[in-house]
C-alpha positions in Angstrom: 106.1 39.4 119.8 103.7 37.7 117.4 104.4 37.1 113.7 101.4 39.0 112.7 102.8 42.1 114.4 106.0 41.9 112.3 103.9 41.3 109.2 101.7 44.4 110.0 104.8 46.6 110.6 106.2 45.5 107.2 102.8 46.2 105.5 102.8 49.7 106.9 106.4 50.3 105.8 105.7 49.0 102.3 102.9 51.6 102.0 105.3 54.4 103.0 104.5 54.4 106.7 106.6 55.0 109.8 106.8 52.4 112.5 108.1 52.5 116.1 109.9 49.5 117.6 112.1 48.7 120.6 115.8 48.2 120.0 118.7 47.3 122.2 118.5 50.3 124.5 115.7 52.7 123.3 112.7 52.8 121.0 113.4 53.5 117.4 111.5 54.9 114.4 111.8 53.2 111.1 110.6 53.1 107.5 111.7 51.8 104.1 115.1 53.4 103.5 114.6 53.4 99.7 111.3 55.3 99.9 112.3 59.0 99.9 108.8 60.2 100.8 108.7 57.9 103.9 112.1 59.0 105.0 111.2 62.7 104.6 108.0 62.1 106.6 110.1 60.4 109.4 112.5 63.3 109.4 109.6 65.7 109.7 108.1 63.8 112.6 111.4 63.9 114.4 112.2 67.5 113.4 115.6 66.2 112.3 117.4 67.8 109.4 118.3 65.5 106.4 121.9 66.5 106.4 122.6 64.7 109.6 121.9 61.3 108.1 120.2 58.2 109.5 121.2 54.8 110.8 120.2 51.6 109.0 119.7 48.4 111.0 120.0 44.9 109.5 119.5 41.4 110.7 122.7 40.1 109.1 125.8 41.1 107.3 124.2 39.5 104.2 121.6 42.3 104.1 124.3 44.9 103.7 126.7 42.9 101.6 127.2 45.6 98.8 128.6 47.9 101.5 131.4 45.5 102.4 133.0 45.5 98.9 136.5 47.0 99.2 136.9 46.6 103.0 140.2 45.1 104.1 140.4 41.8 106.0 141.1 43.8 109.2 138.0 45.9 108.7 135.9 42.8 108.0 137.3 41.1 111.1 136.3 44.1 113.2 132.7 44.0 111.8 132.5 40.2 112.4 133.8 40.7 116.0 131.2 43.4 116.9 128.1 42.2 115.0 125.4 41.4 115.8 125.4 43.8 118.6 124.9 47.5 119.7 127.7 48.7 117.4 127.0 51.1 114.6 129.7 51.4 111.9 130.2 54.2 109.4 130.8 52.3 106.1 132.0 53.8 102.9 129.4 53.7 100.0 131.4 54.6 96.9 128.8 52.9 94.6 125.9 54.9 96.2 124.0 51.7 97.1 122.3 53.8 99.8 120.3 56.8 98.8 121.5 60.3 99.7 118.4 61.0 101.9 119.8 58.3 104.3 123.4 59.4 104.2 122.7 63.1 104.5 125.8 65.2 103.9 128.1 62.2 104.4 129.7 59.8 101.9 129.5 57.0 104.3 126.4 55.2 105.8 125.8 54.3 109.4 124.8 50.6 109.8 124.2 48.3 112.7 123.5 44.5 112.5 121.3 44.0 115.5 121.2 41.2 117.9 117.7 42.2 119.2 115.3 39.4 118.3 112.4 41.7 117.4 114.6 44.0 115.2 116.2 40.9 113.5 112.7 39.5 112.8 111.5 42.9 111.4 114.5 43.1 109.1 114.2 39.4 108.1 110.5 39.7 107.2 111.2 43.1 105.4 114.0 41.4 103.5 116.7 44.1 104.1 117.8 47.0 106.2 115.3 49.4 107.8 115.8 52.9 109.0 116.6 53.0 112.8 116.6 56.4 114.4 115.8 57.0 118.1 112.2 57.7 118.8 112.4 61.3 120.0 112.2 64.8 118.6 115.8 66.0 117.9 116.1 67.9 121.2 114.4 65.3 123.5 115.7 62.2 125.2 115.1 59.0 123.3 111.9 57.1 124.3 112.5 54.1 126.5 108.9 52.9 126.5 105.9 52.5 124.3 104.1 55.1 126.4 106.8 57.7 125.8 106.6 57.0 122.0 102.9 57.6 122.1 103.5 60.8 124.2 106.1 62.1 121.8 104.3 61.3 118.5 100.7 60.3 119.0 99.1 59.4 115.7 102.1 60.6 113.6 103.5 57.1 113.9 101.5 54.6 111.8 102.2 51.5 113.8 103.9 50.6 117.1 105.5 47.2 117.2 105.0 45.8 120.7 108.0 44.5 122.6 110.7 45.3 125.1 114.1 47.0 124.6 117.1 44.8 125.0 118.2 46.3 128.3 121.3 48.2 127.2 122.0 51.5 129.1 122.7 53.7 126.0 122.2 53.7 122.3 124.8 52.0 120.1 128.3 53.3 119.8 129.1 54.7 116.4 132.6 54.2 114.9 134.3 54.7 111.6 135.4 51.6 109.8 138.2 53.6 108.1 140.1 54.4 111.3 138.2 52.6 114.0 137.7 55.9 115.9 134.6 56.4 118.0 132.2 59.1 116.7 129.6 58.7 119.4 129.6 56.7 122.6 
């Protein structure tokens, strides 16, 4: 990865574009989570209904600090023990810090603090969390290579950030911070 590639991906996202990038296990699609038009475009590209919601990825807990207000010390300890890493947590968002088009029909938001160097660099340069949804149409297997991303989406993706996945076998586990139950393995 070269710094100019990260800068280019962020320029594309700042203009409402959709980027593809490798994550811990599979390739992801991302955009500015606070740009409704960009998120709607990403959902259209994936053929994913808005009500399902999307995952946000961040480079550090600091980038999602407003979502941590009101969590117990046990809940914070669990986040600290599993981040950074391939663990996505459903966090309450009572102050609606995150837009409805990210949360879908849910009151919580799915968030992961990544340990993947490229993802961390992308979020650091961006200055906050980025949408992170698997690079596939909703019924297909997630892309595990740049070639598969190109096969699935062609020119519908505005920029592909070169790099390698982190080598994990499967996408992140999703758990609820309220009861620590696994929602998806």
